[in-house]
C-alpha positions as CSV (number, residue, x, y, z in Angstrom):
1,X,105.9,141.9,61.5
2,X,107.5,141.0,58.2
3,X,110.0,143.8,57.8
4,X,112.8,141.8,56.1
5,X,113.3,141.6,52.3
6,X,115.7,140.0,49.9
7,X,117.5,136.8,49.0
8,X,121.2,137.5,48.2
9,X,121.1,140.9,49.9
10,X,118.7,140.9,52.9
11,X,117.3,144.1,54.2
12,X,115.7,144.4,57.7
13,X,114.1,147.6,58.9
14,X,113.4,148.2,62.6
15,X,112.2,150.9,65.0
16,X,109.1,153.2,65.4
17,X,108.5,156.8,64.5
18,X,108.7,158.1,68.0
19,X,111.0,155.4,69.5
20,X,114.6,156.0,70.5
21,X,115.9,155.2,67.1
22,X,115.1,153.6,63.7
23,X,117.5,151.5,61.8
24,X,118.4,148.9,59.2
25,X,120.5,145.8,58.9
26,X,121.8,144.9,55.4
27,X,123.2,141.3,55.2
28,X,125.0,139.9,52.2
29,X,126.9,142.9,50.8
30,X,130.2,142.0,49.2
31,X,133.3,142.8,51.3
32,X,135.8,145.4,50.3
33,X,133.4,148.0,48.8
34,X,134.5,151.5,49.5
35,X,131.7,153.6,50.9
36,X,131.5,157.4,50.4
37,X,129.9,158.7,53.6
38,X,129.5,162.2,52.2
39,X,127.3,160.7,49.4
40,X,125.3,158.9,52.1
41,X,124.8,162.2,53.9
42,X,123.6,163.8,50.7
43,X,121.1,161.1,49.9
44,X,119.8,161.2,53.5
45,X,119.3,165.0,53.3
46,X,117.1,164.6,50.2
47,X,114.6,162.6,52.3
48,X,115.1,164.4,55.6
49,X,112.1,166.4,57.0
50,X,112.1,170.2,57.4
51,X,114.4,171.0,54.4
52,X,111.8,172.1,52.0
53,X,108.6,174.2,52.1
54,X,106.6,171.1,50.9
55,X,107.8,169.1,53.9
56,X,106.7,168.6,57.4
57,X,108.3,171.0,59.9
58,X,109.6,168.1,62.0
59,X,113.4,168.5,62.2
60,X,115.5,165.4,62.3
61,X,119.3,165.4,61.5
62,X,119.0,161.8,60.1
63,X,122.7,161.1,60.7
64,X,123.2,157.3,60.6
65,X,125.3,155.7,63.3
66,X,127.2,152.7,61.9
67,X,127.1,149.8,64.4
68,X,128.7,147.1,62.3
69,X,129.7,146.1,58.8
70,X,132.3,148.8,58.1
71,X,136.0,148.6,58.6
72,X,137.9,151.7,57.7
73,X,135.7,153.1,54.9
74,X,134.8,149.7,53.3
75,X,132.3,147.0,53.8
76,X,133.9,144.1,55.8
77,X,131.5,141.3,54.9
78,X,129.6,141.4,58.2
79,X,126.0,142.6,58.3
80,X,125.9,146.3,57.9
81,X,123.8,147.8,60.7
82,X,123.0,151.5,61.2
83,X,120.6,153.4,63.5
84,X,119.2,156.9,63.1
85,X,118.2,158.6,66.3
86,X,114.7,160.2,66.7
87,X,114.8,163.6,68.4
88,X,112.0,165.9,67.4
89,X,108.9,163.9,68.5
90,X,105.6,165.3,69.8
91,X,103.9,162.1,71.0
92,X,101.1,164.0,72.8
93,X,99.5,164.8,69.5
94,X,98.7,161.1,69.0
95,X,97.0,160.1,72.2
96,X,93.4,160.3,70.9
97,X,94.3,157.8,68.1
98,X,94.6,155.0,70.6
99,X,90.9,154.7,70.5
100,X,89.8,156.9,67.5
101,X,91.6,155.6,64.3
102,X,92.6,158.1,61.7
103,X,90.9,157.6,58.2
104,X,93.5,156.5,55.7
105,X,96.0,155.3,58.3
106,X,96.9,151.9,59.7
107,X,95.6,152.8,63.2
108,X,92.5,150.5,63.0
109,X,94.0,147.6,61.0
110,X,97.2,147.5,63.2
111,X,95.0,147.7,66.3
112,X,93.1,144.6,65.1
113,X,96.1,142.8,63.9
114,X,98.2,143.3,67.0
115,X,95.3,143.2,69.5
116,X,95.8,146.8,70.7
117,X,99.5,146.5,71.3
118,X,100.5,148.6,68.3
119,X,102.5,151.8,68.9
120,X,100.3,154.5,67.5
121,X,102.6,157.5,68.2
122,X,103.5,159.0,64.9
123,X,102.2,155.8,63.2
124,X,104.8,153.6,64.9
125,X,106.3,151.0,62.6
126,X,103.9,152.0,59.9
127,X,105.2,155.6,59.6
128,X,106.9,157.2,56.7
129,X,109.7,157.9,59.2
130,X,110.9,154.3,58.5
131,X,111.9,155.3,55.0
132,X,115.0,157.0,56.4
133,X,116.9,153.7,57.0
134,X,115.7,152.6,53.6
135,X,117.4,155.6,52.0
136,X,120.6,154.7,54.0
137,X,120.5,151.2,52.6
138,X,119.9,152.4,49.1
139,X,122.7,155.0,49.4
140,X,125.1,152.2,50.1
141,X,123.8,149.9,47.4
142,X,123.7,152.5,44.6
143,X,127.4,153.3,45.1
144,X,128.3,149.7,44.5
145,X,126.0,149.5,41.4
146,X,127.4,152.7,40.0
147,X,130.8,151.1,39.9
148,X,129.3,148.5,37.5
149,X,127.8,151.2,35.3
150,X,124.2,150.9,36.8
151,X,122.5,154.3,37.5
152,X,119.2,155.0,39.1
153,X,117.1,158.2,39.0
154,X,113.6,159.3,39.6
155,X,111.4,162.4,39.3
156,X,107.9,163.6,40.1
157,X,105.9,162.7,37.0
158,X,102.8,164.3,38.3
159,X,101.4,166.0,41.4
160,X,97.6,166.1,41.4
161,X,96.7,167.5,38.0
162,X,100.2,169.0,37.2
163,X,102.4,166.8,35.0
164,X,106.1,166.7,34.1
165,X,107.4,165.2,30.9
166,X,108.2,161.4,31.0
167,X,111.6,159.8,30.5
168,X,112.6,159.0,27.0
169,X,111.7,155.3,27.0
170,X,114.7,154.4,24.8
171,X,117.5,156.9,25.3
172,X,118.1,157.6,29.0
173,X,121.6,158.8,29.9
174,X,123.0,157.5,33.1
175,X,124.8,160.7,33.8
176,X,121.6,162.6,33.4
177,X,120.0,160.4,36.0
178,X,122.8,161.2,38.4
179,X,122.4,164.9,37.7
180,X,118.6,164.6,38.3
181,X,119.3,163.3,41.9
182,X,121.1,166.6,42.6
183,X,118.0,168.7,42.0
184,X,116.3,169.8,45.2
185,X,112.9,169.4,43.5
186,X,113.3,166.5,41.0
187,X,111.5,167.3,37.8
188,X,112.6,167.2,34.2
189,X,111.0,170.4,33.1
190,X,112.1,173.4,35.2
191,X,108.8,175.2,34.8
192,X,106.9,172.3,36.2
193,X,108.4,172.9,39.7
194,X,106.5,176.2,40.2
195,X,103.2,174.7,39.2
196,X,103.7,171.6,41.4
197,X,104.7,173.7,44.4
198,X,101.7,175.9,43.9
199,X,99.4,173.0,43.8
200,X,100.9,171.5,47.0
201,X,100.8,174.9,48.8
202,X,97.1,175.4,47.8
203,X,96.2,172.0,49.3
204,X,98.2,172.7,52.4
205,X,96.5,176.1,53.0
206,X,93.1,174.3,52.7
207,X,94.2,171.8,55.4
208,X,94.2,169.1,52.7
209,X,96.8,167.0,50.8
210,X,97.5,165.8,47.3
211,X,98.8,162.6,45.7
212,X,101.5,162.1,43.0
213,X,103.2,159.7,40.6
214,X,107.0,159.1,40.7
215,X,108.7,157.7,37.6
216,X,111.9,155.8,38.1
217,X,114.5,154.6,35.6
218,X,117.5,152.2,35.8
219,X,120.2,152.2,33.1
220,X,123.3,150.0,32.5
221,X,121.8,146.7,33.4
222,X,122.7,143.9,30.9
223,X,120.1,141.5,29.5
224,X,119.4,138.3,31.3
225,X,118.8,139.3,35.0
226,X,115.7,137.9,36.7
227,X,113.9,134.6,37.0
228,X,110.4,133.4,36.2
229,X,107.8,132.8,37.5
230,X,107.8,134.6,40.9
231,X,111.4,135.8,40.9
232,X,111.0,138.2,38.0
233,X,112.2,141.8,38.0
234,X,108.7,143.2,38.2
235,X,107.8,140.8,41.0
236,X,110.9,141.8,43.1
237,X,110.6,145.5,42.4
238,X,106.9,145.5,43.2
239,X,107.4,143.7,46.5
240,X,110.0,146.2,47.8
241,X,108.4,149.4,46.4
242,X,105.1,148.5,48.1
243,X,107.1,148.6,51.3
244,X,107.0,152.4,51.1
245,X,104.0,153.8,53.0
246,X,101.4,155.5,50.7
247,X,102.3,153.6,47.5
248,X,99.0,152.3,46.0
249,X,99.9,151.4,42.5
250,X,102.8,150.4,40.2
251,X,103.2,150.0,36.5
252,X,106.1,149.1,34.2
253,X,106.8,150.4,30.7
254,X,103.5,151.4,29.0
255,X,101.7,150.1,32.0
256,X,97.9,150.1,32.1
257,X,97.8,151.7,28.7
258,X,98.7,148.4,27.1
259,X,95.1,147.3,27.8
260,X,93.9,149.6,25.0
261,X,96.6,148.6,22.5
262,X,96.8,146.0,19.8
263,X,99.7,143.5,19.8
264,X,101.1,145.3,16.8
265,X,101.2,148.5,18.8
266,X,102.6,147.1,22.0
267,X,105.3,144.8,20.7
268,X,108.8,146.4,20.6
269,X,110.7,145.5,17.4
270,X,114.2,144.0,17.9
271,X,117.2,145.4,16.2
272,X,121.0,145.4,16.4
273,X,122.6,148.6,17.8
274,X,126.3,148.9,18.5
275,X,126.7,145.1,18.3
276,X,123.9,144.5,20.9
277,X,120.3,143.4,20.6
278,X,118.1,146.3,21.5
279,X,114.4,147.3,20.8
280,X,113.2,150.1,18.7
281,X,110.7,151.2,21.4
282,X,110.5,150.3,25.0
283,X,106.8,149.7,25.9
284,X,108.0,146.6,27.9
285,X,109.9,148.9,30.3
286,X,113.1,146.9,30.0
287,X,111.6,143.6,31.3
288,X,110.3,140.7,29.3
289,X,109.2,137.5,31.0
290,X,110.5,138.9,34.3
291,X,114.0,139.2,32.8
292,X,115.9,142.3,31.8
293,X,116.2,143.0,28.1
294,X,119.1,145.4,28.2
295,X,116.8,148.4,27.7
296,X,116.3,150.9,30.5
297,X,114.0,149.7,33.2
298,X,111.1,152.3,33.6
299,X,108.3,152.1,36.1
300,X,105.9,154.5,37.9
301,X,104.6,154.4,41.5
302,X,101.4,156.1,42.5
303,X,101.3,157.7,45.9
304,X,98.1,158.5,47.7
305,X,97.4,161.9,49.2
306,X,98.9,162.2,52.7
307,X,96.1,160.8,55.0
308,X,97.1,163.2,57.8
309,X,95.0,166.2,56.9
310,X,93.7,169.0,59.1
311,X,90.1,168.9,58.2
312,X,87.5,167.4,60.6
313,X,87.0,163.7,59.6
314,X,84.5,161.0,60.5
315,X,85.7,158.0,62.5
316,X,84.6,155.7,65.3
317,X,85.4,155.4,69.0
318,X,86.8,151.8,69.6
319,X,86.1,152.0,73.3
320,X,82.5,153.1,73.2
321,X,81.5,151.7,69.8
322,X,80.0,155.1,68.9
323,X,80.6,157.4,66.0
324,X,83.3,160.0,66.5
325,X,85.0,162.8,64.7
326,X,88.6,163.9,64.9
327,X,90.8,166.6,63.7
328,X,94.5,165.9,63.3
329,X,97.1,168.3,64.7
330,X,100.8,168.1,64.2
331,X,103.3,168.3,61.4
332,X,102.7,166.5,58.2
333,X,103.8,166.6,54.5
334,X,100.9,167.9,52.3
335,X,102.5,165.7,49.5
336,X,104.5,162.7,50.7
337,X,105.8,161.9,47.2
338,X,108.2,164.9,47.1
339,X,110.4,163.3,49.8
340,X,109.6,159.8,48.5
341,X,111.6,160.3,45.3
342,X,114.9,159.3,46.9
343,X,113.1,156.5,48.8
344,X,112.0,155.0,45.5
345,X,115.5,155.2,44.1
346,X,116.9,153.7,47.3
347,X,114.7,150.6,47.4
348,X,115.2,150.2,43.6
349,X,119.0,150.1,44.3
350,X,118.5,147.4,47.0
351,X,116.4,145.3,44.7
352,X,118.7,145.7,41.7
353,X,121.8,144.7,43.7
354,X,120.0,141.6,45.0
355,X,119.0,140.6,41.5
356,X,122.5,141.5,40.2
357,X,124.2,139.3,42.7
358,X,121.7,136.5,42.1
359,X,122.8,136.6,38.4
360,X,126.5,137.0,38.8
361,X,127.3,135.6,42.2
362,X,128.2,136.9,45.6
363,X,131.5,138.5,44.5
364,X,130.2,141.0,41.9
365,X,133.5,142.8,41.8
């Protein structure tokens, strides 16, 4: 499996949903970076299951155990490796999926790809459970970036038909992004939370699920980071964000709406502001030619509805080659995007520090 990402900072995710532990190795971090473990615990709690009514009832403490890479409270230059123990697993709920694949899951495709040797319990290595070590990695990287004035924040832009307001494409305050990450239900408009929660609860009560869109912003990056043609910021962010299970689409700046614009509408005029070159608007989402422009990076990730629903679904029996039906039992999020907000932020942080070090060298301090 290809579960390693990065050039200057390399991320390797390992483990399975119902295995003994899941974990991550981060190679290439600068030495001497002080790490706030209380902040790591907070970021982990944002993603952890069982902490919100919209979440699965699976309870995991998600306490990372550091195996290497930290001396005292600082990075020591060695690969940083951490594991997270799995405790609350109900593997018996998954036995039927060894031969009857769940619609919308990777059961069938992984069965074919790995010739039946895939671990199907809880989705194995394809599970959203693997986003926990991603959040740990991001919690480390975002602390380093914050010392350089780079802040990252995301919110639920929409859940099904309910929408929040979008980020201001030009003026995004880094401190406001930090405050946003402290909200238990990350939306910009407080009244949106009630409507989104109601929509999720309605789908849950019907045995169904809903999809969502997460909008993410990065502030404080200077112009000039990124490389054409295949090393651009959009390229790198896309490759890592699509590592999150359930992500099905990504757009930057004005995104797909540019297809209906004229060039005169889409182009962002340049101007001088506070002695720096800026743009009057930010339909380019902070990236031109794969390179940062100095404007906020803004992108949106579309998450599909949770495929684990409790309605009877049509499938096939891989042993008998006959039609089959199945009904999923267990504990699942009716909207995975709620807990995916810190995951998007985390992998964005990993990507940005990799790009940052590519532009400014290994010792970014």
